[in-house]
KEMARKOL-979319 format. One record per residue (C-alpha): residue number from 1; chain; x, y, z. Coordinates in steps of 0.001 Angstrom, whole numbers, plus 524288, in hexadecimal, padded with zeros to 5 digits. Each point is the difference from the previous one (the first is absolute). Layout:
<atoms>
+-----+---+-------+-------+-------+
!   k ! c !    c1 !    c2 !    c3 !
+-----+---+-------+-------+-------+
! NUM ! A !     X !     Y !     Z !
...
+-----+---+-------+-------+-------+
</atoms>
This chain:
<atoms>
+-----+---+-------+-------+-------+
!   k ! c !    c1 !    c2 !    c3 !
+-----+---+-------+-------+-------+
!   1 ! A ! 9D16F ! 95207 ! 99608 !
!   2 ! A ! 7FE67 ! 7F34A ! 7F88E !
!   3 ! A ! 80DEA ! 80126 ! 7FAE9 !
!   4 ! A ! 8053B ! 80226 ! 80DC4 !
!   5 ! A ! 7F830 ! 7F475 ! 804EB !
!   6 ! A ! 805B1 ! 7F7B9 ! 7F4F6 !
!   7 ! A ! 80DD1 ! 80412 ! 80395 !
!   8 ! A ! 7FD22 ! 7FC2B ! 80E19 !
!   9 ! A ! 7FB86 ! 7F27F ! 7FBC5 !
!  10 ! A ! 80C31 ! 7FE4C ! 7F7AE !
!  11 ! A ! 80842 ! 80403 ! 80BAA !
!  12 ! A ! 7F973 ! 7F5E6 ! 808AC !
!  13 ! A ! 801EA ! 7F592 ! 7F59C !
!  14 ! A ! 80E69 ! 8038A ! 7FE6B !
!  15 ! A ! 801B6 ! 7FFB8 ! 80EB0 !
!  16 ! A ! 7F9E9 ! 7F27A ! 8009E !
!  17 ! A ! 808AF ! 7FB4B ! 7F4FA !
!  18 ! A ! 80C1E ! 80547 ! 806CE !
!  19 ! A ! 7FBDC ! 7F9DE ! 80CEC !
!  20 ! A ! 7FCF4 ! 7F302 ! 7F978 !
!  21 ! A ! 80D06 ! 8006C ! 7F8EC !
!  22 ! A ! 806FC ! 802FA ! 80CB3 !
!  23 ! A ! 7F8D8 ! 7F507 ! 80710 !
!  24 ! A ! 80342 ! 7F6A7 ! 7F4ED !
!  25 ! A ! 80E42 ! 8042D ! 800A1 !
!  26 ! A ! 800C5 ! 7FD74 ! 80EA2 !
!  27 ! A ! 7F945 ! 7F2E6 ! 7FE66 !
!  28 ! A ! 8092E ! 7FC7B ! 7F4E7 !
!  29 ! A ! 80BC4 ! 80424 ! 80828 !
!  30 ! A ! 7FB00 ! 7F818 ! 80B85 !
!  31 ! A ! 7FDEC ! 7F3D9 ! 7F7AE !
!  32 ! A ! 80E8B ! 80003 ! 7FCA8 !
!  33 ! A ! 80280 ! 7FB2E ! 80DCA !
!  34 ! A ! 7F559 ! 7F5AD ! 800BB !
!  35 ! A ! 80A17 ! 7F543 ! 7FE33 !
!  36 ! A ! 807DC ! 80511 ! 80B85 !
!  37 ! A ! 7F3AE ! 8013B ! 80824 !
!  38 ! A ! 7FC0D ! 7F1F9 ! 7FD15 !
!  39 ! A ! 80DAD ! 7FB22 ! 80339 !
!  40 ! A ! 80074 ! 80730 ! 80CFE !
!  41 ! A ! 7F2AF ! 7FA9D ! 8038D !
!  42 ! A ! 804CC ! 7F24A ! 7FCE0 !
!  43 ! A ! 80BA7 ! 8028B ! 808DD !
!  44 ! A ! 7F675 ! 803D1 ! 80AD4 !
!  45 ! A ! 8065D ! 80D45 ! 801FF !
!  46 ! A ! 7F36C ! 805F6 ! 8053D !
!  47 ! A ! 7F5CF ! 8091C ! 7FA19 !
!  48 ! A ! 80535 ! 80CDC ! 80581 !
!  49 ! A ! 80E1E ! 7FEA5 ! 7FB2D !
!  50 ! A ! 7FB28 ! 7FB63 ! 7F2B0 !
!  51 ! A ! 7F6FC ! 80BBB ! 7FED3 !
!  52 ! A ! 80A8D ! 8098B ! 80470 !
!  53 ! A ! 80A61 ! 7FA90 ! 7F6DA !
!  54 ! A ! 7F6F4 ! 7FFE8 ! 7F43F !
!  55 ! A ! 7FB01 ! 80DC1 ! 802F3 !
!  56 ! A ! 80DDD ! 80517 ! 80123 !
!  57 ! A ! 803C6 ! 7FA5E ! 7F2D3 !
!  58 ! A ! 7F3B6 ! 80558 ! 7F975 !
!  59 ! A ! 801AB ! 80D8E ! 805B9 !
!  60 ! A ! 80E79 ! 8007B ! 7FC93 !
!  61 ! A ! 7FCEA ! 7FDD2 ! 7F19C !
!  62 ! A ! 80C8D ! 7F831 ! 7FF36 !
!  63 ! A ! 803FB ! 7F814 ! 7F441 !
!  64 ! A ! 80A33 ! 7F8C1 ! 8080C !
!  65 ! A ! 7F8C6 ! 7FA89 ! 80BDC !
!  66 ! A ! 80BA3 ! 7F849 ! 8051B !
!  67 ! A ! 8088D ! 80C1D ! 800AF !
!  68 ! A ! 7F4CD ! 807E6 ! 805C4 !
!  69 ! A ! 7FDDD ! 7F634 ! 80B0A !
!  70 ! A ! 80E91 ! 7FF6B ! 80318 !
!  71 ! A ! 800EA ! 80EEA ! 80058 !
!  72 ! A ! 7F3F1 ! 800C5 ! 808B1 !
!  73 ! A ! 8058F ! 7F611 ! 80981 !
!  74 ! A ! 80D6E ! 8065E ! 7FFD7 !
!  75 ! A ! 7F9B8 ! 80D04 ! 80396 !
!  76 ! A ! 7F977 ! 7F959 ! 80B97 !
!  77 ! A ! 7F1E5 ! 80140 ! 7FB33 !
!  78 ! A ! 7FF0F ! 80E4F ! 8041F !
!  79 ! A ! 7F1BB ! 80157 ! 7FBD6 !
!  80 ! A ! 7FC44 ! 7F518 ! 8096B !
!  81 ! A ! 80634 ! 80601 ! 80C20 !
!  82 ! A ! 7FC54 ! 80BB2 ! 8080D !
!  83 ! A ! 8081C ! 80520 ! 80B63 !
!  84 ! A ! 80740 ! 7F324 ! 80090 !
!  85 ! A ! 7F3A8 ! 7F7BF ! 80077 !
!  86 ! A ! 7FB8E ! 7F6C1 ! 7F54E !
!  87 ! A ! 7F28B ! 801E2 ! 7FA28 !
!  88 ! A ! 7FF5E ! 7F196 ! 7FCBD !
!  89 ! A ! 805B0 ! 7F317 ! 804B9 !
!  90 ! A ! 80E4A ! 80152 ! 7FC0B !
!  91 ! A ! 80434 ! 7F1B3 ! 7FFDD !
!  92 ! A ! 7F4BB ! 7FBBD ! 7F73E !
!  93 ! A ! 802F5 ! 80B13 ! 7F69D !
!  94 ! A ! 80E72 ! 7FCA6 ! 7FF76 !
!  95 ! A ! 7FCD4 ! 7F1BF ! 7FD92 !
!  96 ! A ! 7F762 ! 80498 ! 7F4E0 !
!  97 ! A ! 80B6C ! 807BE ! 7FA6B !
!  98 ! A ! 808D1 ! 7F403 ! 800C1 !
!  99 ! A ! 7F5D0 ! 7F7B0 ! 7F915 !
! 100 ! A ! 7FDF2 ! 80AAB ! 7F5CC !
! 101 ! A ! 80E8C ! 800AB ! 7FD0C !
! 102 ! A ! 8003F ! 7F153 ! 7FDFB !
! 103 ! A ! 7F3F2 ! 800F1 ! 7F769 !
! 104 ! A ! 8067B ! 80996 ! 7F6B8 !
! 105 ! A ! 80C87 ! 7F834 ! 7FF89 !
! 106 ! A ! 7F7ED ! 7F427 ! 7FC07 !
! 107 ! A ! 7F69F ! 80661 ! 7F666 !
! 108 ! A ! 8079B ! 80B9A ! 7FA97 !
! 109 ! A ! 80E41 ! 7FE32 ! 803A6 !
! 110 ! A ! 808E4 ! 80BA8 ! 7FD7F !
! 111 ! A ! 80BD0 ! 7FF23 ! 7F737 !
! 112 ! A ! 80B5F ! 7F989 ! 806FB !
! 113 ! A ! 7F6BA ! 7FBDD ! 80AC7 !
! 114 ! A ! 80ABC ! 7FA3B ! 8088E !
! 115 ! A ! 80747 ! 80CDE ! 80095 !
! 116 ! A ! 7F367 ! 80793 ! 80228 !
! 117 ! A ! 7FBE0 ! 7F716 ! 80B2D !
! 118 ! A ! 80CEB ! 8021E ! 806EB !
! 119 ! A ! 7FE96 ! 80EAA ! 7FDE3 !
! 120 ! A ! 7F298 ! 7FF87 ! 8065B !
! 121 ! A ! 805DE ! 7F8BE ! 80B92 !
! 122 ! A ! 80992 ! 80B31 ! 801AA !
! 123 ! A ! 7F569 ! 80A50 ! 7FE95 !
! 124 ! A ! 7F72C ! 7F9C3 ! 80A38 !
! 125 ! A ! 80A33 ! 7FACC ! 80977 !
! 126 ! A ! 7FC4B ! 809F9 ! 80A7D !
! 127 ! A ! 7F273 ! 7FA07 ! 80149 !
! 128 ! A ! 802ED ! 7F3D6 ! 807F7 !
! 129 ! A ! 7F31C ! 7F92C ! 7FD28 !
! 130 ! A ! 7FFF0 ! 801EB ! 7F149 !
! 131 ! A ! 80E9D ! 7FD63 ! 7FF06 !
! 132 ! A ! 7FEDA ! 7F346 ! 8079E !
! 133 ! A ! 7F5CC ! 7FA7B ! 7F6B8 !
! 134 ! A ! 806AE ! 804AF ! 7F3A1 !
! 135 ! A ! 80D2F ! 7FA96 ! 80454 !
! 136 ! A ! 7F9DE ! 7F2C8 ! 802B6 !
! 137 ! A ! 7FA2C ! 7FF5F ! 7F24B !
! 138 ! A ! 80C47 ! 80457 ! 7F8B3 !
! 139 ! A ! 80340 ! 7F209 ! 7FC03 !
! 140 ! A ! 7F31F ! 7FF26 ! 7F890 !
! 141 ! A ! 802B7 ! 80C11 ! 7F7C0 !
! 142 ! A ! 80EA3 ! 80248 ! 7FF10 !
! 143 ! A ! 808C5 ! 7F86C ! 7F6C4 !
! 144 ! A ! 80714 ! 7F565 ! 807B2 !
! 145 ! A ! 80DD5 ! 803FE ! 7FC50 !
! 146 ! A ! 7FD80 ! 80E55 ! 80323 !
! 147 ! A ! 7F91A ! 7FC51 ! 80C95 !
! 148 ! A ! 80B6C ! 7F7A5 ! 8047B !
! 149 ! A ! 809D2 ! 80ADB ! 7FD39 !
! 150 ! A ! 7F78F ! 809AD ! 80764 !
! 151 ! A ! 7FE57 ! 7F6CE ! 80B8F !
! 152 ! A ! 80E87 ! 7FD04 ! 8010A !
! 153 ! A ! 80324 ! 80E7D ! 7FF7A !
! 154 ! A ! 7F67F ! 80279 ! 80B2D !
! 155 ! A ! 80541 ! 7F4A6 ! 80812 !
! 156 ! A ! 80D98 ! 805FA ! 7FF4E !
! 157 ! A ! 7FBCF ! 80D35 ! 80568 !
! 158 ! A ! 80472 ! 8049E ! 80D66 !
! 159 ! A ! 7F285 ! 80543 ! 80334 !
! 160 ! A ! 7F828 ! 7F4D6 ! 80643 !
! 161 ! A ! 7F364 ! 805F3 ! 7FAD9 !
! 162 ! A ! 804E9 ! 7FDFE ! 7F220 !
! 163 ! A ! 804BF ! 7F23D ! 80308 !
! 164 ! A ! 7F291 ! 7FCE9 ! 80587 !
! 165 ! A ! 7F9CD ! 80535 ! 7F394 !
! 166 ! A ! 808F8 ! 7F744 ! 7F80D !
! 167 ! A ! 7FC3D ! 7F422 ! 8081C !
! 168 ! A ! 7F184 ! 80262 ! 7FDE7 !
! 169 ! A ! 80196 ! 80311 ! 7F191 !
! 170 ! A ! 807CC ! 7F3B8 ! 7FD21 !
! 171 ! A ! 7F926 ! 7F63A ! 808E3 !
! 172 ! A ! 7F89E ! 7F8F9 ! 7F528 !
! 173 ! A ! 80BFD ! 7FFED ! 7F764 !
! 174 ! A ! 80863 ! 7FA39 ! 80AD4 !
! 175 ! A ! 7F68A ! 7F490 ! 800C7 !
! 176 ! A ! 80340 ! 7FCC1 ! 7F1CE !
! 177 ! A ! 80E68 ! 803A3 ! 7FF09 !
! 178 ! A ! 80955 ! 7F85B ! 80893 !
! 179 ! A ! 80AF6 ! 80A05 ! 7FFA4 !
! 180 ! A ! 7F6EE ! 80AAB ! 804EE !
! 181 ! A ! 7FA7A ! 7F6C5 ! 80A4C !
! 182 ! A ! 80DD6 ! 7FD4A ! 804D1 !
! 183 ! A ! 8027E ! 80E90 ! 800C9 !
! 184 ! A ! 7F3A6 ! 801CF ! 80824 !
! 185 ! A ! 8040F ! 7F4B3 ! 808CD !
! 186 ! A ! 80D64 ! 805FA ! 8022C !
! 187 ! A ! 7F9CF ! 80D11 ! 8036F !
! 188 ! A ! 7F6CF ! 7F932 ! 8096D !
! 189 ! A ! 80BF2 ! 7FB6C ! 80788 !
! 190 ! A ! 80856 ! 80C3C ! 7FED7 !
! 191 ! A ! 7F7DB ! 80C63 ! 7FDF8 !
! 192 ! A ! 800B7 ! 808C2 ! 80BF1 !
! 193 ! A ! 7F220 ! 80533 ! 7FE73 !
! 194 ! A ! 7F544 ! 7F7CD ! 8068D !
! 195 ! A ! 7F560 ! 804E7 ! 7F6CE !
! 196 ! A ! 807AC ! 7FBAA ! 7F40E !
! 197 ! A ! 8021E ! 7F28E ! 80601 !
! 198 ! A ! 7F1BB ! 7FEDF ! 803D1 !
! 199 ! A ! 7FB63 ! 8038E ! 7F245 !
! 200 ! A ! 808E0 ! 7F59C ! 7FA2C !
! 201 ! A ! 7FB07 ! 7F5B9 ! 80977 !
! 202 ! A ! 7F1F9 ! 80442 ! 7FDA7 !
! 203 ! A ! 801FA ! 7FDFC ! 7F163 !
! 204 ! A ! 8066B ! 7F2BC ! 80202 !
! 205 ! A ! 7F560 ! 7FAA7 ! 808D3 !
! 206 ! A ! 7F5BC ! 80173 ! 7F577 !
! 207 ! A ! 8073E ! 7F66B ! 7F734 !
! 208 ! A ! 7FD14 ! 7F43D ! 808A5 !
! 209 ! A ! 80BEB ! 7F785 ! 7FDA0 !
! 210 ! A ! 8083C ! 7F7BC ! 80910 !
! 211 ! A ! 80BC3 ! 808AB ! 7FD93 !
! 212 ! A ! 7F846 ! 80BDA ! 80461 !
! 213 ! A ! 7FB07 ! 7F8A5 ! 80BFF !
! 214 ! A ! 80E0C ! 7FD76 ! 80436 !
! 215 ! A ! 80389 ! 80E3C ! 7FD70 !
! 216 ! A ! 7F496 ! 80442 ! 8089E !
! 217 ! A ! 804BE ! 7F6D2 ! 80AAE !
! 218 ! A ! 80DB7 ! 805A3 ! 7FF07 !
! 219 ! A ! 7FAED ! 80E02 ! 80170 !
! 220 ! A ! 7F76C ! 7FC08 ! 80B7B !
! 221 ! A ! 80BFC ! 7FAB5 ! 806EB !
! 222 ! A ! 80A7E ! 8098B ! 7FBEA !
! 223 ! A ! 7FADF ! 80D61 ! 7FC39 !
! 224 ! A ! 802FE ! 80AFD ! 8096F !
! 225 ! A ! 7F32E ! 80735 ! 7FD90 !
! 226 ! A ! 7F34E ! 7FC06 ! 80695 !
! 227 ! A ! 7F75C ! 8035C ! 7F45D !
! 228 ! A ! 8083B ! 7F798 ! 7F6D8 !
! 229 ! A ! 7FFE4 ! 7F4B6 ! 809B1 !
! 230 ! A ! 7F13E ! 8013C ! 800CC !
! 231 ! A ! 7FF34 ! 7FF75 ! 7F12C !
! 232 ! A ! 80888 ! 7F3E1 ! 80071 !
! 233 ! A ! 7F693 ! 7FA3E ! 809E9 !
! 234 ! A ! 7F4BC ! 80271 ! 7F6B9 !
! 235 ! A ! 8076C ! 7F97C ! 7F4FA !
! 236 ! A ! 802D9 ! 7F423 ! 80878 !
! 237 ! A ! 7F1C3 ! 7FF56 ! 80425 !
! 238 ! A ! 7FB66 ! 7FFE1 ! 7F1D7 !
! 239 ! A ! 80A2B ! 7F5DD ! 7FC1B !
! 240 ! A ! 7FC53 ! 7F6E6 ! 80B2A !
! 241 ! A ! 7F246 ! 7FF3A ! 7FA76 !
! 242 ! A ! 804E3 ! 7FAFF ! 7F2DF !
! 243 ! A ! 805D8 ! 7F23C ! 7FF7A !
! 244 ! A ! 80709 ! 80356 ! 7F33F !
! 245 ! A ! 80829 ! 80A0B ! 8075A !
! 246 ! A ! 802A1 ! 7FA00 ! 80D54 !
! 247 ! A ! 7FD62 ! 7F29A ! 805CF !
! 248 ! A ! 8018C ! 7F878 ! 80C99 !
! 249 ! A ! 80DF4 ! 7FCF0 ! 7FBCA !
! 250 ! A ! 80313 ! 80E5D ! 8021D !
! 251 ! A ! 7FDDD ! 7FF16 ! 80EA8 !
! 252 ! A ! 80ECA ! 7FEB1 ! 800FB !
! 253 ! A ! 800F6 ! 80E08 ! 7FAE4 !
! 254 ! A ! 7F60A ! 8059D ! 80983 !
! 255 ! A ! 80227 ! 7F95A ! 80D15 !
! 256 ! A ! 80E77 ! 802EE ! 802E1 !
! 257 ! A ! 7FE54 ! 80ED7 ! 7FE7F !
! 258 ! A ! 7F35A ! 7FF3A ! 807BF !
! 259 ! A ! 807FA ! 7FAD8 ! 80B6D !
! 260 ! A ! 80AA7 ! 80A40 ! 7FE6B !
! 261 ! A ! 7F862 ! 80C9A ! 7FDEC !
! 262 ! A ! 7FD0F ! 809E6 ! 80A8D !
! 263 ! A ! 7F5F2 ! 806DE ! 7F771 !
! 264 ! A ! 7F219 ! 7FC44 ! 8039F !
! 265 ! A ! 7FA85 ! 80389 ! 7F29A !
! 266 ! A ! 80A29 ! 7F7AC ! 7F923 !
! 267 ! A ! 7FDBB ! 7F48C ! 80941 !
! 268 ! A ! 7F141 ! 80037 ! 7FE2E !
! 269 ! A ! 8014A ! 80154 ! 7F14B !
! 270 ! A ! 808EC ! 7F42D ! 7FF41 !
! 271 ! A ! 7F74A ! 7F842 ! 8093B !
! 272 ! A ! 7F3D9 ! 80314 ! 7F825 !
! 273 ! A ! 806A6 ! 7FC07 ! 7F34E !
! 274 ! A ! 804D2 ! 7F359 ! 80644 !
! 275 ! A ! 7F235 ! 7FCFD ! 804C6 !
! 276 ! A ! 7FA55 ! 8024B ! 7F272 !
! 277 ! A ! 80A21 ! 7F784 ! 7F94C !
! 278 ! A ! 7FDE0 ! 7F4C6 ! 8097E !
! 279 ! A ! 7F11E ! 80007 ! 7FF6C !
! 280 ! A ! 7FD40 ! 7F58A ! 7F5AF !
! 281 ! A ! 7F19A ! 8031F ! 7FE13 !
! 282 ! A ! 7FF7A ! 80BBC ! 7F6EC !
! 283 ! A ! 7F1BA ! 8020F ! 803A3 !
! 284 ! A ! 804A2 ! 804C9 ! 80D46 !
! 285 ! A ! 805B8 ! 80D4B ! 80326 !
! 286 ! A ! 808D5 ! 802E4 ! 80B8F !
! 287 ! A ! 7FA1D ! 8095C ! 809F1 !
! 288 ! A ! 80AC5 ! 80A21 ! 7FFB2 !
! 289 ! A ! 7FB59 ! 806BC ! 80C71 !
! 290 ! A ! 80337 ! 7F38E ! 80779 !
! 291 ! A ! 80E16 ! 7FF57 ! 7FB4A !
! 292 ! A ! 80589 ! 80834 ! 80B06 !
! 293 ! A ! 80D62 ! 800C9 ! 80650 !
! 294 ! A ! 7FAED ! 7F886 ! 80BB1 !
! 295 ! A ! 7FAF1 ! 7F541 ! 7F71F !
! 296 ! A ! 80C96 ! 7FEF1 ! 7F81C !
! 297 ! A ! 80886 ! 7FFA3 ! 80C11 !
! 298 ! A ! 7F93A ! 7F34F ! 80369 !
! 299 ! A ! 80726 ! 7F9F6 ! 7F470 !
! 300 ! A ! 80C71 ! 80803 ! 8017C !
! 301 ! A ! 80200 ! 7FC7C ! 80E4E !
! 302 ! A ! 7FD1D ! 7F1C4 ! 7FD09 !
! 303 ! A ! 80A7B ! 7FEA2 ! 7F57A !
! 304 ! A ! 809D6 ! 807D5 ! 807E9 !
! 305 ! A ! 7FDF5 ! 7F6D5 ! 80B6A !
! 306 ! A ! 801F4 ! 7F425 ! 7F74A !
! 307 ! A ! 80C8B ! 80603 ! 7FACC !
! 308 ! A ! 804EE ! 8025B ! 80DD2 !
! 309 ! A ! 7FCAB ! 7F225 ! 80410 !
! 310 ! A ! 80692 ! 7FA90 ! 7F3DC !
! 311 ! A ! 80C3F ! 807FC ! 801D1 !
! 312 ! A ! 7FEB0 ! 807E3 ! 7F34F !
! 313 ! A ! 7F58D ! 80827 ! 7F90C !
! 314 ! A ! 7F6DB ! 7F8B8 ! 7F6E7 !
! 315 ! A ! 803A7 ! 800CC ! 7F1A3 !
! 316 ! A ! 7F6CE ! 80577 ! 7F5AB !
! 317 ! A ! 7F9FF ! 7F2ED ! 7FC6D !
! 318 ! A ! 7FDA0 ! 7FCCA ! 80E58 !
! 319 ! A ! 7F9B7 ! 80D50 ! 8022C !
! 320 ! A ! 7F6A1 ! 7FD44 ! 7F4BA !
! 321 ! A ! 7FCCA ! 7F281 ! 80552 !
! 322 ! A ! 7FD4A ! 80588 ! 80D8A !
! 323 ! A ! 7F786 ! 80AC5 ! 7FA3D !
! 324 ! A ! 7F76E ! 7F651 ! 7F8C1 !
! 325 ! A ! 7FE7F ! 7F7B9 ! 80C2A !
! 326 ! A ! 7FC96 ! 80C08 ! 80805 !
! 327 ! A ! 7F728 ! 80705 ! 7F633 !
! 328 ! A ! 7F828 ! 7F4B8 ! 7FA31 !
! 329 ! A ! 7F7C8 ! 7FD0F ! 80C3C !
! 330 ! A ! 7FD3A ! 80E92 ! 80163 !
! 331 ! A ! 7FA86 ! 801DA ! 7F23D !
! 332 ! A ! 7F186 ! 7FE64 ! 803B2 !
! 333 ! A ! 800EC ! 80A6B ! 80A99 !
! 334 ! A ! 807F6 ! 809C9 ! 7F826 !
! 335 ! A ! 7F989 ! 7FF59 ! 7F2B4 !
! 336 ! A ! 7F2BB ! 80295 ! 7FA08 !
! 337 ! A ! 7F951 ! 7FB19 ! 7F3C4 !
! 338 ! A ! 7FFBB ! 808F0 ! 7F453 !
! 339 ! A ! 7F1F8 ! 803D4 ! 7FCF8 !
! 340 ! A ! 7FCDF ! 80129 ! 7F183 !
! 341 ! A ! 7F5FB ! 80AA2 ! 7FD9A !
! 342 ! A ! 7F752 ! 7FDC7 ! 7F43D !
+-----+---+-------+-------+-------+
</atoms>
């Protein structure tokens, strides 16, 4: 009896040792991903995605976490979906995957990381959200020469989806390389796909230069697609708020097309930009809701009448002079003071 009891005690002890060893192994496995967890928390990914991603890596027992995450995403996260419904917030999780991929490329880059990054782009291209973010960050990871070759190859494709991907992938590079910028500019004028043109203009506008401001103005006036014209309007709006891009001297570029256009959106965009450029006090902002067609036709009808009375339309310089005379007394009623919040 005593011997049996002793065997039982030994069995309990062995069981405890095995359990403790197993617990230690899980804890040790989990600690391998503490760096990733800390990084994702710093990136404000959210507690649930961080927990899910770390748990998946621990449970997979993987020795190649980057490849495991890519394979998981490529498969569509099957363990997190049931009958077509997500068990968690999908966008937050996918953002966590994007951040995790960048983490491993920074801390444990694979051999030939440029080639591997482009391979991952191909593997995950069917997931629009993940693909969008990875494409946008390609310039940070991929060798510049390889990236440029890849971008040019994509820009030459017949499929507009591939051309759009090329535009997004090479946007940062085009800001640095004049020949690629010129290629983008040519495509902005000639590509038959509105989305491709809009993506190019969207990339340009972020660069905040005078050249880009004039390109935005050109697209506002001349593009055949409403969405591209609206993007041009946004670019002009941003440029009119920066004296290093446009100034009151540029009224001669805005006022003649404002008189000619039949497009209300274009007219109001040009009028708003003209009002901003001719408001000397930078502490004031123009009340955009007051720059209406009815308001602008007050100026337009006035200069047309003067042209009729004078026997010929006013030239660009005269239009600018008349605008300043017309707008300046109206500034107090059509502007507000910028409030600085401390």
